[in-house]
VEXPALUM-719851 format. One record per residue (C-alpha): x, y, z; residue number from 0. Coordinates in nm, 3 decimals. Example, Ala and Ser with C-alpha at 12.3 -4.5 7.8 and 13.67 -1.06 7.14 Angstrom:
! VEXPALUM-719851
+---------+---------+---------+-----+
:       X :       Y :       Z :   n :
+---------+---------+---------+-----+
:   1.230 :  -0.450 :   0.780 :   0 :
:   1.367 :  -0.106 :   0.714 :   1 :
+---------+---------+---------+-----+
***
This chain:
! VEXPALUM-719851
+---------+---------+---------+-----+
:       X :       Y :       Z :   n :
+---------+---------+---------+-----+
:   2.831 :   3.435 :  -0.019 :   0 :
:   2.629 :   3.180 :   0.175 :   1 :
:   2.289 :   3.317 :   0.346 :   2 :
:   2.051 :   3.280 :   0.604 :   3 :
:   1.703 :   3.313 :   0.610 :   4 :
:   1.581 :   3.459 :   0.947 :   5 :
:   1.177 :   3.433 :   1.039 :   6 :
:   1.002 :   3.301 :   1.318 :   7 :
:   0.808 :   3.011 :   1.281 :   8 :
:   0.506 :   3.195 :   1.323 :   9 :
:   0.547 :   3.365 :   1.027 :  10 :
:   0.300 :   3.238 :   0.728 :  11 :
:   0.467 :   3.160 :   0.379 :  12 :
:   0.422 :   3.530 :   0.266 :  13 :
:   0.578 :   3.676 :   0.522 :  14 :
:   0.876 :   3.914 :   0.444 :  15 :
:   1.164 :   3.709 :   0.525 :  16 :
:   1.551 :   3.871 :   0.629 :  17 :
:   1.803 :   3.721 :   0.440 :  18 :
:   2.143 :   3.781 :   0.631 :  19 :
:   2.512 :   3.665 :   0.549 :  20 :
:   2.633 :   3.360 :   0.767 :  21 :
:   2.830 :   3.115 :   0.660 :  22 :
:   2.783 :   2.910 :   0.931 :  23 :
:   2.422 :   2.848 :   0.946 :  24 :
:   2.221 :   2.723 :   0.682 :  25 :
:   1.823 :   2.708 :   0.693 :  26 :
:   1.610 :   2.353 :   0.702 :  27 :
:   1.276 :   2.430 :   0.629 :  28 :
:   0.959 :   2.326 :   0.617 :  29 :
:   0.583 :   2.360 :   0.560 :  30 :
:   0.319 :   2.264 :   0.736 :  31 :
:  -0.032 :   2.401 :   0.638 :  32 :
:   0.009 :   2.799 :   0.532 :  33 :
:   0.291 :   2.788 :   0.794 :  34 :
:   0.700 :   2.779 :   0.743 :  35 :
:   0.885 :   2.636 :   1.016 :  36 :
:   1.221 :   2.713 :   0.992 :  37 :
:   1.532 :   2.548 :   1.236 :  38 :
:   1.895 :   2.683 :   1.196 :  39 :
:   2.088 :   2.395 :   1.175 :  40 :
:   2.470 :   2.419 :   1.177 :  41 :
:   2.652 :   2.308 :   0.873 :  42 :
:   2.956 :   2.377 :   0.695 :  43 :
:   2.852 :   2.554 :   0.434 :  44 :
:   3.074 :   2.638 :   0.106 :  45 :
:   3.063 :   2.939 :  -0.107 :  46 :
:   2.889 :   2.864 :  -0.445 :  47 :
:   2.900 :   3.101 :  -0.710 :  48 :
:   2.794 :   3.037 :  -1.149 :  49 :
:   3.030 :   2.911 :  -1.325 :  50 :
:   2.861 :   2.910 :  -1.695 :  51 :
:   2.525 :   2.833 :  -1.850 :  52 :
:   2.571 :   2.514 :  -2.053 :  53 :
:   2.410 :   2.566 :  -2.407 :  54 :
:   2.330 :   2.337 :  -2.653 :  55 :
:   2.345 :   2.394 :  -3.045 :  56 :
:   2.381 :   2.234 :  -3.366 :  57 :
:   2.664 :   2.446 :  -3.458 :  58 :
:   2.949 :   2.586 :  -3.307 :  59 :
:   3.000 :   2.832 :  -3.549 :  60 :
:   2.716 :   2.929 :  -3.649 :  61 :
:   2.593 :   3.011 :  -3.234 :  62 :
:   2.924 :   3.203 :  -3.157 :  63 :
:   2.866 :   3.434 :  -3.400 :  64 :
:   2.643 :   3.638 :  -3.241 :  65 :
:   2.850 :   3.672 :  -2.957 :  66 :
:   3.153 :   3.789 :  -3.198 :  67 :
:   2.920 :   4.068 :  -3.334 :  68 :
:   2.847 :   4.154 :  -2.961 :  69 :
:   3.217 :   4.199 :  -2.936 :  70 :
:   3.276 :   3.958 :  -2.722 :  71 :
:   3.596 :   3.690 :  -2.665 :  72 :
:   3.515 :   3.333 :  -2.732 :  73 :
:   3.740 :   3.120 :  -2.664 :  74 :
:   3.935 :   2.835 :  -2.916 :  75 :
:   3.732 :   2.519 :  -2.925 :  76 :
:   3.785 :   2.210 :  -2.751 :  77 :
:   3.700 :   1.890 :  -2.765 :  78 :
:   3.602 :   1.688 :  -2.470 :  79 :
:   3.553 :   1.309 :  -2.591 :  80 :
:   3.389 :   1.174 :  -2.279 :  81 :
:   3.096 :   1.427 :  -2.331 :  82 :
:   3.105 :   1.373 :  -2.722 :  83 :
:   3.129 :   1.762 :  -2.758 :  84 :
:   3.304 :   2.035 :  -2.913 :  85 :
:   3.231 :   2.359 :  -2.715 :  86 :
:   3.382 :   2.690 :  -2.651 :  87 :
:   3.363 :   2.919 :  -2.363 :  88 :
:   3.240 :   3.304 :  -2.414 :  89 :
:   3.306 :   3.496 :  -2.113 :  90 :
:   3.070 :   3.751 :  -1.973 :  91 :
:   3.135 :   3.934 :  -1.668 :  92 :
:   3.196 :   3.668 :  -1.344 :  93 :
:   3.073 :   3.379 :  -1.525 :  94 :
:   3.068 :   3.224 :  -1.888 :  95 :
:   2.888 :   3.082 :  -2.152 :  96 :
:   2.972 :   2.728 :  -2.257 :  97 :
:   2.854 :   2.638 :  -2.638 :  98 :
:   2.798 :   2.274 :  -2.691 :  99 :
:   2.799 :   2.081 :  -3.042 : 100 :
:   2.804 :   1.694 :  -3.048 : 101 :
:   3.021 :   1.536 :  -3.195 : 102 :
:   2.805 :   1.239 :  -3.261 : 103 :
:   2.493 :   1.175 :  -3.299 : 104 :
:   2.461 :   0.965 :  -2.996 : 105 :
:   2.603 :   1.201 :  -2.725 : 106 :
:   2.360 :   1.337 :  -2.450 : 107 :
:   2.375 :   1.706 :  -2.625 : 108 :
:   2.267 :   1.574 :  -2.932 : 109 :
:   1.981 :   1.401 :  -2.811 : 110 :
:   1.894 :   1.698 :  -2.570 : 111 :
:   1.886 :   1.909 :  -2.922 : 112 :
:   1.696 :   1.611 :  -3.128 : 113 :
:   1.425 :   1.642 :  -2.824 : 114 :
:   1.388 :   1.975 :  -2.703 : 115 :
:   1.605 :   2.193 :  -2.957 : 116 :
:   1.897 :   2.398 :  -2.893 : 117 :
:   1.911 :   2.590 :  -2.580 : 118 :
:   1.969 :   2.618 :  -2.232 : 119 :
:   2.096 :   2.294 :  -2.129 : 120 :
:   2.234 :   2.292 :  -1.766 : 121 :
:   2.370 :   2.529 :  -1.487 : 122 :
:   2.701 :   2.491 :  -1.375 : 123 :
:   2.804 :   2.605 :  -1.014 : 124 :
:   3.155 :   2.636 :  -0.901 : 125 :
:   3.209 :   2.464 :  -0.579 : 126 :
:   3.593 :   2.478 :  -0.377 : 127 :
:   3.552 :   2.140 :  -0.275 : 128 :
:   3.371 :   1.925 :  -0.562 : 129 :
:   3.453 :   1.569 :  -0.326 : 130 :
:   3.298 :   1.718 :  -0.047 : 131 :
:   3.023 :   1.870 :  -0.209 : 132 :
:   2.936 :   1.539 :  -0.361 : 133 :
:   2.968 :   1.324 :  -0.041 : 134 :
:   2.726 :   1.570 :   0.124 : 135 :
:   2.484 :   1.542 :  -0.192 : 136 :
:   2.502 :   1.147 :  -0.145 : 137 :
:   2.442 :   1.188 :   0.229 : 138 :
:   2.149 :   1.353 :   0.185 : 139 :
:   1.985 :   1.106 :  -0.101 : 140 :
:   2.038 :   1.346 :  -0.347 : 141 :
:   1.995 :   1.163 :  -0.710 : 142 :
:   2.303 :   1.243 :  -0.918 : 143 :
:   2.332 :   1.149 :  -1.306 : 144 :
:   2.652 :   0.979 :  -1.201 : 145 :
:   2.797 :   0.938 :  -0.880 : 146 :
:   3.173 :   0.988 :  -1.024 : 147 :
:   3.316 :   1.269 :  -1.066 : 148 :
:   3.476 :   1.302 :  -1.463 : 149 :
:   3.675 :   1.578 :  -1.603 : 150 :
:   3.595 :   1.819 :  -1.874 : 151 :
:   3.650 :   2.120 :  -2.043 : 152 :
:   3.967 :   2.310 :  -1.933 : 153 :
:   4.043 :   2.003 :  -1.722 : 154 :
:   3.816 :   2.119 :  -1.499 : 155 :
:   3.624 :   1.804 :  -1.264 : 156 :
:   3.262 :   1.801 :  -1.267 : 157 :
:   2.928 :   1.638 :  -1.183 : 158 :
:   2.580 :   1.653 :  -1.265 : 159 :
:   2.281 :   1.655 :  -1.035 : 160 :
:   1.972 :   1.521 :  -1.160 : 161 :
:   1.669 :   1.743 :  -1.294 : 162 :
:   1.479 :   1.490 :  -1.052 : 163 :
:   1.629 :   1.680 :  -0.772 : 164 :
:   1.671 :   2.014 :  -0.851 : 165 :
:   1.307 :   2.118 :  -0.992 : 166 :
:   1.386 :   1.979 :  -1.321 : 167 :
:   1.706 :   2.190 :  -1.389 : 168 :
:   1.994 :   1.968 :  -1.482 : 169 :
:   2.252 :   2.154 :  -1.259 : 170 :
:   2.648 :   2.072 :  -1.294 : 171 :
:   2.856 :   2.122 :  -1.026 : 172 :
:   3.262 :   2.206 :  -1.132 : 173 :
:   3.551 :   2.244 :  -0.962 : 174 :
:   3.780 :   2.530 :  -0.903 : 175 :
:   3.815 :   2.852 :  -1.088 : 176 :
:   3.770 :   2.880 :  -1.479 : 177 :
+---------+---------+---------+-----+
***
């Protein structure tokens, strides 16, 4: 579901904002002094949902144990050669956890673990049309980790948005259903 915030330009940054579902309108907000000015701008918004949370781990065997002890199902292991990882998915409600173990010391996940330790690596949003989303982000000047769409676990197409464009969070956009 897409949302639009409705408020008058005279409302301050701390004023209550009403959210309404309206997939044909997105809100552009700019701040000036202590005021927020909203200007409705028609956009073709797409429904986004959380696809999964990517968690970097040193050992899949050790990491998936807690989820199995909780009675959750864990998918069979899959190797994604292009990313140099072995992964499993743990379905939880309408989303999943993706446990990522590096298969090479030079992989992005191995470097992440060496620098930050095990933990949350990325948030993944499911989009209905990845090419369209990437095109829009490029037009809007959003920094992508790579401009090319790749194929990952389960054959899903994906692209990463650089943390410098997302408030410090590595954001993955993935196309289709899980």
